[in-house]
Wavefront OBJ file of the C-alpha trace (Angstrom):
o trace
v -30.406 -32.238 -61.492
v -30.968 -28.551 -60.793
v -32.254 -29.393 -57.310
v -29.141 -31.462 -56.665
v -26.894 -28.587 -57.779
v -28.872 -26.141 -55.595
v -28.503 -28.424 -52.566
v -24.752 -28.681 -53.166
v -24.530 -24.888 -53.544
v -26.480 -24.243 -50.307
v -24.347 -26.751 -48.448
v -21.223 -24.986 -49.731
v -22.598 -21.619 -48.542
v -23.358 -23.053 -45.088
v -19.829 -24.430 -44.767
v -18.299 -21.097 -45.778
v -20.584 -19.257 -43.368
v -19.580 -21.591 -40.558
v -15.900 -21.129 -41.285
v -16.289 -17.346 -41.400
v -18.315 -17.434 -38.187
v -15.727 -19.560 -36.433
v -12.953 -17.266 -37.615
v -14.943 -14.253 -36.411
v -15.405 -15.885 -33.008
v -11.691 -16.589 -32.882
v -10.916 -12.951 -33.643
v -13.351 -11.811 -30.951
v -11.693 -14.065 -28.383
v -8.250 -12.746 -29.292
v -9.541 -9.192 -28.995
v -11.047 -9.880 -25.550
v -7.697 -11.186 -24.330
v -5.985 -7.997 -25.467
v -7.711 -5.884 -22.815
v -9.195 -6.194 -19.345
v -11.938 -4.244 -17.577
v -12.240 -4.016 -13.797
v -13.436 -1.701 -11.026
v -10.800 0.244 -9.091
v -10.982 1.209 -5.399
v -12.687 4.500 -6.231
v -15.536 2.490 -7.804
v -14.545 3.484 -11.357
v -14.703 1.024 -14.255
v -11.340 0.995 -16.024
v -10.326 -0.773 -19.236
v -6.648 -1.432 -19.909
v -5.095 -2.717 -23.123
v -2.573 -5.520 -22.800
v 0.289 -6.000 -22.545
v 1.172 -3.149 -20.193
v 4.762 -2.007 -20.720
v 4.869 1.622 -19.549
v 3.580 2.559 -16.089
v 3.375 5.858 -14.232
v 2.800 5.640 -10.471
v 2.208 8.696 -8.317
v 3.801 7.494 -5.074
v 6.931 5.473 -4.334
v 5.053 3.742 -1.522
v 3.490 1.540 -4.230
v 6.802 0.210 -5.509
v 6.828 -2.659 -2.996
v 3.472 -3.907 -4.259
v 4.385 -3.523 -7.931
v 7.711 -5.316 -7.571
v 6.248 -8.060 -5.365
v 3.722 -8.925 -8.080
v 5.722 -8.017 -11.187
v 9.292 -8.853 -10.186
v 12.456 -7.098 -11.304
v 11.083 -6.331 -14.762
v 9.131 -3.503 -13.116
v 12.345 -1.466 -13.121
v 12.019 -1.212 -16.919
v 8.267 -0.615 -16.872
v 7.946 2.269 -14.393
v 8.718 5.451 -16.328
v 7.644 8.243 -13.956
v 6.544 9.048 -10.416
v 5.938 12.056 -8.192
v 8.597 14.243 -6.632
v 8.986 14.964 -2.945
v 11.931 14.459 -0.636
v 10.489 12.568 2.346
v 11.767 9.009 2.286
v 13.829 9.572 -0.860
v 17.104 8.764 0.917
v 15.818 5.374 2.011
v 14.363 4.752 -1.445
v 17.698 5.480 -3.111
v 19.490 3.126 -0.715
v 17.199 0.279 -1.715
v 15.515 0.571 -5.102
v 17.980 3.199 -6.335
v 21.049 1.072 -5.629
v 19.577 -2.106 -7.100
v 17.973 -0.340 -10.069
v 19.917 2.912 -10.737
v 17.504 4.015 -13.484
v 14.810 4.488 -10.814
v 16.782 7.423 -9.422
v 16.218 9.255 -12.698
v 12.482 8.786 -13.156
v 10.460 11.561 -14.758
v 8.452 13.670 -12.281
v 4.712 14.225 -12.755
v 3.997 16.286 -9.619
v 5.281 17.357 -6.232
v 5.279 14.991 -3.257
v 2.904 12.111 -3.859
v 0.705 14.154 -6.148
v -0.809 16.020 -3.204
v -0.891 19.212 -5.251
v -2.241 17.645 -8.432
v -0.561 16.231 -11.503
v 1.048 17.560 -14.666
v -1.394 16.173 -17.232
v 0.540 17.439 -20.259
v 3.732 15.782 -19.015
v 1.913 12.501 -18.442
v 0.388 12.535 -21.930
v 3.795 13.245 -23.494
v 5.267 10.160 -21.787
v 2.659 7.896 -23.437
v 2.074 5.492 -20.543
v -0.102 2.397 -20.890
v -1.577 3.119 -17.466
v -1.336 5.656 -14.642
v -1.681 4.198 -11.130
v -2.566 6.462 -8.224
v -2.370 5.478 -4.562
v -3.605 8.054 -2.058
v -5.234 8.475 1.338
v -8.542 8.929 -0.474
v -8.849 6.858 -3.677
v -9.999 9.699 -5.947
v -7.702 12.368 -4.473
v -6.746 14.988 -7.106
v -8.270 12.826 -9.834
v -9.751 15.928 -11.464
v -6.252 17.101 -12.414
v -6.044 14.089 -14.745
v -9.176 14.844 -16.784
v -7.081 15.561 -19.888
v -5.195 12.295 -19.464
v -8.407 10.288 -19.223
v -9.986 12.079 -22.188
v -7.119 11.137 -24.519
v -7.676 7.481 -23.638
v -4.908 6.827 -21.082
v -6.407 4.644 -18.321
v -6.063 5.905 -14.738
v -6.419 3.450 -11.847
v -7.150 4.579 -8.281
v -5.873 2.584 -5.281
v -5.844 3.442 -1.566
v -3.600 2.900 1.452
v -5.536 4.456 4.328
v -9.134 3.305 4.544
v -8.761 -0.357 5.540
v -5.236 -1.782 5.959
v -6.277 -5.338 5.061
v -9.060 -4.876 2.528
v -7.252 -2.115 0.655
v -3.954 -4.011 0.472
v -5.722 -7.075 -0.897
v -7.720 -5.030 -3.427
v -4.567 -3.140 -4.462
v -2.676 -6.362 -5.089
v -5.578 -7.978 -6.943
v -5.851 -4.962 -9.249
v -2.083 -4.868 -9.823
v -2.263 -8.556 -10.694
v -4.911 -7.790 -13.329
v -2.898 -4.903 -14.770
v 0.271 -6.985 -15.055
v -1.472 -10.202 -16.076
v -0.178 -11.981 -12.957
v -3.369 -12.846 -11.108
v -2.020 -16.094 -9.630
v 1.010 -14.384 -8.134
v -1.252 -11.658 -6.746
v -3.571 -14.210 -5.157
v -0.671 -15.943 -3.450
v 0.472 -12.657 -1.914
v -3.079 -11.774 -0.850
v -3.501 -15.155 0.822
v -0.283 -14.654 2.800
v -1.348 -11.206 4.010
v -4.889 -12.288 4.876
v -3.609 -15.270 6.854
v -1.470 -13.005 9.088
v -4.378 -10.652 9.780
v -6.646 -13.570 10.635
v -4.043 -14.911 13.041
v -4.161 -11.648 15.026
v -7.930 -11.261 14.750
v -8.729 -14.761 16.000
v -6.471 -14.361 19.006
v -7.960 -10.989 19.909
v -11.488 -12.427 19.659
v -10.655 -15.025 22.320
v -9.138 -12.527 24.777
v -10.769 -10.770 27.722
v -7.834 -8.454 28.424
v -8.829 -4.741 28.503
v -7.518 -2.752 25.557
v -4.492 -0.614 26.466
v -4.700 3.157 26.020
v -2.270 4.090 23.271
v -0.923 7.306 21.818
v 0.468 7.367 18.290
v 2.736 9.769 16.488
v 3.604 9.976 12.826
v 7.175 10.530 11.672
v 6.846 14.307 12.218
v 5.101 14.232 15.603
v 1.450 14.553 14.558
v -1.338 12.287 15.719
v -2.889 10.229 12.902
v -6.672 10.372 13.035
v -9.895 9.533 11.280
v -9.092 7.812 7.967
v -5.347 7.833 8.656
v -3.810 4.392 8.447
v -2.064 4.205 11.833
v -5.292 4.938 13.718
v -7.030 2.080 11.883
v -4.092 -0.292 12.288
v -4.163 0.380 16.056
v -7.818 -0.654 16.171
v -7.125 -3.841 14.230
v -4.307 -4.636 16.668
v -6.598 -4.225 19.688
v -5.502 -0.839 21.044
v -7.599 2.113 22.185
v -6.322 5.380 20.751
v -6.753 8.133 23.363
v -7.327 10.680 20.606
v -10.653 8.957 19.940
v -11.895 10.367 23.250
v -11.213 14.027 22.485
v -14.562 15.768 23.207
v -14.255 18.066 20.210
v -14.284 15.062 17.871
v -11.803 13.408 15.587
v -8.924 15.207 13.964
v -9.806 14.748 10.313
v -6.338 15.129 8.805
v -4.062 14.498 11.740
v -2.844 17.129 14.138
v -1.237 17.595 17.523
v -2.993 16.478 20.695
v -2.920 19.067 23.439
v -0.005 18.145 25.709
v -2.046 18.809 28.844
v -4.664 16.330 27.632
v -1.967 13.779 26.858
v -0.349 14.070 30.298
v -3.750 13.765 31.960
v -4.676 10.622 30.005
v -1.244 9.062 30.686
v -1.305 6.392 27.926
v 0.000 2.900 28.582
v 1.863 2.761 25.277
v 3.290 5.273 22.819
v 4.152 4.255 19.260
v 5.851 6.292 16.557
v 6.315 5.847 12.840
v 10.017 6.303 12.131
v 11.868 6.968 8.883
v 15.074 5.560 10.385
v 13.596 2.060 10.264
v 12.961 -0.537 7.576
v 15.362 -1.765 4.897
v 18.659 -0.025 5.518
v 17.658 1.063 9.037
v 19.831 0.473 12.071
v 19.324 0.315 15.821
v 21.550 3.298 16.643
v 19.607 5.667 14.393
v 16.285 4.276 15.578
v 17.176 4.785 19.239
v 18.401 8.314 18.534
v 15.057 9.040 16.858
v 13.115 7.697 19.854
v 15.234 9.601 22.382
v 14.829 12.838 20.456
v 11.061 12.492 20.138
v 10.636 11.734 23.844
v 13.044 14.396 25.137
v 11.533 17.278 23.193
v 8.017 16.699 24.582
v 7.369 18.677 27.779
v 6.500 16.514 30.775
v 6.869 13.182 29.027
v 9.283 11.943 31.665
v 6.267 11.576 33.976
v 4.265 9.402 31.572
v 3.780 5.745 32.462
v 4.705 4.676 28.927
v 8.077 6.439 29.230
v 8.769 5.217 32.775
v 7.947 1.628 31.804
v 9.889 1.844 28.518
v 6.721 1.082 26.573
v 7.615 3.571 23.877
v 8.162 2.052 20.454
v 9.079 3.033 16.923
v 8.145 1.150 13.771
v 8.974 1.746 10.122
v 6.597 4.459 8.946
v 6.361 2.863 5.516
v 4.662 -0.243 6.935
v 1.483 1.807 7.372
v 1.425 2.643 3.668
v 3.064 -0.273 1.914
v 2.575 -3.968 1.410
v 4.047 -4.777 4.839
v 1.060 -3.466 6.823
v 0.468 -7.008 8.101
v 3.806 -6.640 9.920
v 2.650 -3.415 11.611
v -0.571 -5.147 12.668
v 1.316 -8.081 14.178
v 3.952 -5.914 15.871
v 1.466 -3.512 17.455
v -0.607 -6.439 18.748
v 2.529 -7.921 20.313
v 3.372 -4.588 21.971
v -0.181 -4.158 23.229
v -0.479 -7.730 24.551
v 3.049 -9.107 25.100
v 1.945 -12.235 26.996
v -0.874 -13.167 24.646
v 1.338 -12.754 21.571
v 4.581 -13.985 23.121
v 4.922 -16.797 20.573
v 4.375 -14.492 17.594
v 7.523 -13.304 15.796
v 6.611 -10.431 13.424
v 10.193 -10.032 12.185
v 10.488 -13.721 11.289
v 7.174 -13.451 9.435
v 8.361 -10.390 7.555
v 11.579 -12.202 6.597
v 9.518 -15.097 5.273
v 7.514 -12.650 3.187
v 10.655 -11.033 1.782
v 12.197 -14.412 0.975
v 9.093 -15.410 -0.977
v 7.965 -12.250 -2.695
v 10.306 -9.281 -2.534
v 13.205 -8.356 -4.815
v 15.438 -7.502 -1.839
v 16.937 -9.622 0.913
v 15.404 -8.991 4.307
v 17.669 -6.827 6.471
v 17.718 -3.736 8.654
v 15.730 -2.806 11.761
v 11.964 -2.531 11.299
v 10.902 -1.709 14.854
v 12.463 -1.030 18.213
v 11.733 -0.222 21.864
v 12.986 2.714 23.895
v 15.999 1.700 25.971
l 1 2 3 4 5 6 7 8 9 10 11 12 13 14 15 16 17 18 19 20 21 22 23 24 25 26 27 28 29 30 31 32 33 34 35 36 37 38 39 40 41 42 43 44 45 46 47 48 49 50 51 52 53 54 55 56 57 58 59 60 61 62 63 64 65 66 67 68 69 70 71 72 73 74 75 76 77 78 79 80 81 82 83 84 85 86 87 88 89 90 91 92 93 94 95 96 97 98 99 100 101 102 103 104 105 106 107 108 109 110 111 112 113 114 115 116 117 118 119 120 121 122 123 124 125 126 127 128 129 130 131 132 133 134 135 136 137 138 139 140 141 142 143 144 145 146 147 148 149 150 151 152 153 154 155 156 157 158 159 160 161 162 163 164 165 166 167 168 169 170 171 172 173 174 175 176 177 178 179 180 181 182 183 184 185 186 187 188 189 190 191 192 193 194 195 196 197 198 199 200 201 202 203 204 205 206 207 208 209 210 211 212 213 214 215 216 217 218 219 220 221 222 223 224 225 226 227 228 229 230 231 232 233 234 235 236 237 238 239 240 241 242 243 244 245 246 247 248 249 250 251 252 253 254 255 256 257 258 259 260 261 262 263 264 265 266 267 268 269 270 271 272 273 274 275 276 277 278 279 280 281 282 283 284 285 286 287 288 289 290 291 292 293 294 295 296 297 298 299 300 301 302 303 304 305 306 307 308 309 310 311 312 313 314 315 316 317 318 319 320 321 322 323 324 325 326 327 328 329 330 331 332 333 334 335 336 337 338 339 340 341 342 343 344 345 346 347 348 349 350 351 352 353 354 355 356 357 358 359 360 361 362 363 364 365 366 367 368
């Protein structure tokens, strides 16, 4: 009888233990779903608690990516960004008009965080995550040591090293942060498909690469890790600045005008602020005319004589729409080979599917 009672007692203990174990497993699973750990573009392991409701982003150039993945609710989630005046007029015409609260965001630094960040201000705002996008992934990260030490996760992204790989990684990480991995994958697939279209066509061509000269919005030549120089390579152009005997310009600079006139590039492209959403042809042409006229001797250049001088929205080198810049440059470099490609129609398709704005404006133009 005692043995029978002992057996019943042990069985009861086993059942209780199983139930407790199952409940413990259930709690563990719930806990694991409340946070996510991943590696950012700087190679740092970051853990973020979910759900994310309050986001600080250092650069407005990331808004396109955040809104494409997260939708209009991002307007309530972004609580602060960096200061700076370049591009702010265009930003206010688009995001500011649609979401007025974005005009009044808290400021955590000067332009893009190039001078470091106000750690105390960031901590006081109590964000769930701080997202940085820079030319170099870990740029000025040391100024956020205090933020990291108090447990606020900081995620590093990049827009200048590889225009395809970085965009895809950025979007994948944003998808993880927002819990919208499927949406992120769909966007990544679209972007990758457009790059592959250009790459495959270039691989099957025997046409010599044109010599190209590129200018940023302020007249400098983007070099080394700068995005435009890399986009030009992906589009099949040869940047004449690569041949400067003294080596690459690490942070951009101005090519000697005598060298430029001697090399006589086939094509000149410029990144213009007068283009993109809200841009118009009149302003874009005025920008092109001004840039060409103020350069000594440019009237003798083949690119100017042949009207192969172009401007493209400067933001497409930094933002989600880099696939458009890749397609457009390839079409300018090889007009016959890419005659059937319509970059603007592709960009409109992208906006119709993923962006919170209707596609409009002038994104690129040719000197007339």
